[in-house]
N, C-alpha and C positions, 0 to 999 in steps of 0.2 A: 759729712753731714753731722757727725757727732761734735766736731770742733765748732761748726756753725751754731749748734744748739748751746754749747758751752759759752761761746762769745755773746750770744743773745742774752744768756743769763747774767753775764757780767755787765752788759749794757743796761739791763733792767735794774741791776743792783745799783748802778751809778745814778739812774734816773728816777726810780720809784722810791720816794722818800717815806711814804706811810704804808708801804706794803707789809702785811703780816709776816710773810716769809723772810723779808729783809730784816725785820726786827728780831726774828729768831736767830738769824745768822749773826747779827750785831751783838746780841746778848751772849751767844755761845762763844764766839771767836774774838769779839772786839772789833774796832774799826780804826782806820788810820786817822791821823790828826785832822784831815780836811773832809773826811767822810766819803771819799770816792771808792775805796776798796776796804775789804775786811782784812784783818791780820791773818797771817798764816797760823795754822793750828800747831800747837806745841805737842800735841798727842800723836803717837805713832799708830794708833789703831782707831777704828770706828769713825773715821773722817774721810774716807776715800771719795765720797761724792763731792764734797766741797773742795777737797784738795785737788781732785782732777779738774775741776772748773778753774781753780786758781792757777793751775799749770799753764793755762792758755792766756794768762794775764799779760805777759810781755808781748805776745802776738797781738792781742787786743789793743794794747796801748799804741802799737805801731799803726793801727788802722784808724784811730780816732784823733781828733784835735779838739781843743777847748777854746771857747771864747772867754776872754778875761772879764768882761762886764765890769762889775764893781771891785773885783779882785779879792773878794773875801775867801775864796776857795782855791787860790793860786799862791804857791810859794815862789816868789820872784827868782831867788837864787838857786832853787833846786829843780823846778819844773822846766822841761824843755819847751 
């Protein structure tokens, strides 16, 4: 159940563009070039909550797929 809740949070991070909690995570940790995920924290303490959520990222990526649409958020040579 815990892993399901973490992957739900990752889904919401990818989909909710104007959510206040997402803006806080983006300001604190930064965001990847295309805006799908936040960057990993470089701090070794006080980040256990978001770090534990990001630990599920690879599993989450294996469960979702992306539609290309206009291609603005897809890296052709790097994305599977």
